[in-house]
N, C-alpha and C positions, 0 to 999 in steps of 0.2 A: 504595592506589595511591601507593606511596612515590615521592617526587621530583617529583610533578606538582602538588601543592596548594601552590604558592608564587606570590607576586605578581610573577613575572618574565616577561618577554617570551618567546615561543616561539622556540627556536633552530632552525637548519636541521636538526639531528639530530631534534628533537622532531617537526618536520613530516614528515621521512622515515619515522620510526617510526609516525606516525599514519596515513600513507597506505599503508604496506607491506602490511597485511592485505588490501587491496583490489586489489592488482596482479594482472593488468595492467589499467590504466584505458583507457577509450575515448579516442580522439583526434578531436576535442577532448572535454573534459568540460564539463558545465554547472554553474554555480554559482547557487544560490538566494540572492539578495542582498536583504535588507530595508533595508540602510543603517545598521543598528545596529552596535555595536562587534564583535559576534560574527561577523556575516557579512562585515564589512569586513576583519576580521583573517583570515578564511578566504580572501578574495580576495587579500590581500597575500601570504599564505603560498603559495598556489598559483602566483602570479606569481613569487615568490622561488624556487620549485622548478622554474621554467621548464617548466611543464606547460601545453600549449595548452588554452585554455578560452574559453567565452562566458558572460557573466553575464546573468541574467534578473532584472529588478526588477519586482515586482508592485505596482501602484498600486491599492489596494482602493477608493479614493475614499470612505473612511469619515470622513476628516477634511478640513477645508477646505484644510489645508496639504500634503496628501499628494502632489498633483501637482507642486508646487514642490520638495518633498523628493526625489521620484523623479528629477527632472531634475538636482538637485544631486548625488545619488548617482551618476548616470550620468556626470556630468562628473568626479567624483572617481575613478571607475574608469578613465575615459579617461586621466587623468594617470598612472595606474599602467601604462597600455598594455594595458588589458583592454577588449575589445569588449563592449558591453552593449546590451540591448534592454529597453524598458519594456513590460510586459504590463498592460493596463488591464482592470479588472473592471467591466463595465457591468451595472448591476443596478437594479431599482426600490427604493423605500424598504424597508428591512429592519427587521423587528420580531421580537425574540426570537432566542436562540441565535446572536448575531452572530459571536462568535469561531469557533464550529463551522462556520457557513456560510462565513465568510471563509477559514478553513483549507481547506475542501473546494474552494472556488473557486480558491484559490492553487495547490493541487496540480493541479487540472484545467488551469489556464493554463500551469503549468510543464511538465507532461507533454506538452501539446499543442505547446509550443514546442520541446521536445526532439525530438519526432517530426518536426517541420518542418525541423529542422537536422540530423537523422540522428544525434543524440546518444543514447547508451545509458547513460551514468553521470551522475547528478545529485547533487551534493554539497550538504548543508545544514550549518549551523554549530551544531547542537545540542551542548550542552556538559554538563559534570558537574552543574552547578546545575540545568539543565533536567531531567536524569535524576533527581536527587534529588526535585525537585518532582513529577515524574510518578509516582514510586514512592509519595510521600506522598499524592497524589490517589487512587491506586489502593487504598492502605490505607483511606482514608476511604470508598471505595465498596465495600469488602469483596471486592476482586478475588481470583481464584484465584492459585495460585503462578506461573502463566505471566505474569499481569499484573504481579506484583511484580518480575518480571525487568526491567521498565522498557522503555526504548526500545532497539530492536535496532540494532547498528552498521550493519547492511545489511538491506534488504528489497526486494521486487520490486513494481513497479506496471506490470502488463503486461510489456513487454520492457525497461523502464527500471529500472536499479538505483538505489535511493536509498541514498546512502552518508553516514555521519555520523562523520567522522574525529576530531572533537573531544570525544567523550564522556568521555574520561579527563582533560580539562583543565577547570579551573574558569573561570568567567566573568572572574575577576580577572586571569588570565593573558592572556586575549584583549584585555581593556581595556589591560593593560600593553603588549601588542604594538602596539596602535594608538598609545598615548602615546609609546612609544619611537621609533616610525618616523613620527610626525607624520601619522597617517592620520585624516582627518576622518570623523566618523560622526554620525548623527542619533539622536534619542531619541524613542520613542513613549510618551507619558504613559499610555496605556491599559494598558501592560504592568504597571503597579503599581496599577491602579484596583481598589478594593474592589467594583466592580460585577461582577467576574469571579472565578471560583473560584481560578484560578491566582494572580491578584493578591492575593487575601485570604490564601492560604496563604503566598505569598512574604513578605507583611508580618508574619506571625506566626512565621516560621521561626526568627528569633533567640530568641524566647521558648521555642520547642520545643527548641532546641539546649541551653538551660540545663538541661533535663531529660534530656539525653542523645540526643535525636533530631536529631543533627547531620547535615550533608550527608554526612560520611564514613561514619557508621553507616547511613544510608539506602542509600548506594552498596554497603556491605558486604551489607546485606540483599538488594539487587538481585543481587549476584554469587552469593550462596548460593541464591537463588531460581532463577537461571539454571542452576546445577548440578543442582538438583532437577528442573527442567524437562527438562534433557538426559537424565537418567535415565528419567524418565517417557516421553520421546519414544522412547527405544530400546525399551522394553518395548511401547509402543503400536504402533510400526512392526512388530514381530514379530507382534503380535496381528492387525493388519490384513493382513499378508502371508498369514496362514493362513486368514483368515475373510472377506476382502472382495476385490472385483474392480472395477477401473475399466474401464468398457466403452468401446468405440471411439467412441461418440457422446456421451460425457461423463457419463453416469449412473454411479452406484456402487451395487453390490449387496453386502449383508452377510448373513451367516448370523444370523438373528434369535435363535435359541436360544443361539448362541455368545456373544452380547452380554451374557447374564446370568451368564457364568462368571467374567470377570476382576473385580478390585477395581473399585469404582464409579469411582474416579479414572481408571482406564484406559478404561472404557467411555465416560465422558463425553468424554475426550480423543479417542477414536476417532471419535465422531460429529462433534466439532468439526473434526477434520482433514478429514473427508470434506466437510463443509459448505464449508470454506475452499478445497478443491480445486475444487469446483463453482462457488463464488463467491469468487474471490480478493479479499481485502480487508485493509487495514491492521489493522483491529480484529477480535478474536475475537468469536464469538457472546456475547450477554449471558448471564451465568452462570445466573441463575434461569430464564430461558427455555430454555437448553440442558438444565438438569436436569429441567425439566418435560417437554420433548420426549423425553428419555431414559427417564423413567418411563412415558411414553405408549407407547414402543416395547416396554418390558418387560411391560406389563400390559394394553394395550388389545386389543379384539377385532380380528379380521382385517378386511381390506378397508377400512381407514381411511386418510385422508390429512390431513396438517396442514402448515402453512407455518412456516418458520423461516429467518431469515438470507438471504432471497431465494431459498430453495430449498423444494422440496416433499419430504415424507417419507411414503412410501407403504408400507403393511404388507400382507403376506399371512401365512399361518400360519408359514411357514418363512423368509421373506425380508423384508429391509428394502431398499427402493429409494429412493435420494436423487437428485434431479435438479433442474435450474434451474427456478425458478418462471417460467412464461411472462410473467406481468404485470411481472416485475422485469427482464427482458432487454430493456432499452429503448435501449441504446447505438446510435448511428448513426455510421458511419465512411465516409469517401470511399475507395473502392477505388483502390489505387495499383499500377500495373504495374512501377514502379521498385523497390519494396522491400516486404517482407512487412508486414502490419499486424496488430495484435492487437485482437480484438473481444471484448467482454464479459469481458475479463481472462483468458480461457482458451483462445480459438481463435486460432491464427496462420494467416493467410490469404495465400496466394500467388497471383499472377495474372501472365499474360504479356501482351504487347502486343495479342494477338488477343481478349482477354477484353473483353466490352462494358463501357462506362463505367456507373457508377452508385454506389449507396450500399449498404454492408453493414448490414442490419438483421435482426432475427429473422424466421425463416421464417413463423411464425404458423400459421394454419389455412386455407390455400388449398384449393380442391377437390382431390379425389383425382385427377381427370383431369389437372390442371395438374402436380401432383407427379409422376405417372407419366410425363408427357411429358418433364419436365426431369431426373428422376432415377428411372429405371424400377425400381431395386431398393430404393429408400429405404423404402417402406411395408412391404416384406417384411422388411427388416432391423430396422426400428423400427415395430412395429405400434402402439405407444402414441403417440397424437396429441399429448399434452402434452409428451412428450420431443422429438418432431420439431419442435414449435413453437418451441423454444429454440435450434435450429440456426441458424448464419449463412446468409444468402441474399443474393443481389444483386437490388436493386430499382432501377427507374428511375421515380421518382415513386411512383405506386400500382400499377405493373405489376411483377410478379415476372418477372425476366429470366433468372436462372440460379441453380442450386443447386450449390455446389462439390462436387467429389469428396471423400469422406472416407476412401477406401480405397486410393487410388493417387495418386502425384504427377503429375498431368496439368497442363494449362495453367492450370487454375483449381481449386485444392484447399485444403482446410483440415485442420489437424492440431491435436490437443490440446497445450497447453503442458505440462500436468501429466499424465503417463501412468503415474506410479508414486507410491507413498506416500512422503512425505518422512521 
């Protein structure tokens, strides 16, 4: 990345070039602000570019000073003319996997806030050093080539775009931006703690760099892995187009015999893509578990079912059917007649003012009489009860109120977000 790895503040041209790949942006956009130099530089750059925005500050409550720091960050953003809200994570005592649980809670709070404000673009301040550390962590875990590609510049969480415009800039340039423009920031000491994997790797990276494992070389590896991933994706897409079908109720069917014909890397990727369509998630299936499931598909007897990645994989002699695991479809959303909502990461649900109030939850296994009363053709269209159980439905407390239409755009209907292979 010539011209980016220097300890100079970001210019207006740098900012414009970083944002250009994501155009057009929603208005306003949301900023995920921790208060560190990375996110404060992001806030400054967005304000400098005159882009309407709202900042969300997550107070995890894991350090005694976190609440005071969150208030301080809110005041600093206010001096920039940026509206900010503090999102507090209320939780019991946490033991084990603190960073992972905090990360998940952070995104849950951020996405909820985006929905409440009608925002569809959420920007984070991940930078080149974060990218290099992520690639190094995935090397250590033996990740496949997709994992070695590192953090994607853009990804989807429901109907929210997560955008990372700073991935080509090192942290030193973000700090220089704060220093040059007198932007205050806070420092979280846990980021360098040896208690956590990322902190340990961060502390030994200068030693690794002496042996050639520099940030620049890790980023080059990530770029090459991205090229290889793109080539694999093209081949896998064509394979899925010929051998698989996404059904209107969200399950996916594949020709079982055809899965044994492509190179193993293509077959594994095909199953992974299907799983991620059914269960959209930032992280791919764990590679060893995916390989084990793929071997199961190729070699097991008929009429078997196994669970993976929040999905079920069911086999017959000629066919593989993948569908959402009923026990994993646990999301609860309040139905809104004002705007569509996304449920379980894959269903977009629309309602009009005449639709009863309630919550969207999984249909589950109500009696056939109730299903036939609310959706007369549903059992005919989907004879498999476990597939029906993962469909969205409208509940008022413990009472099933309505089942949306899945075939036509009526007053209350649901459509799949992903109806084609990526």
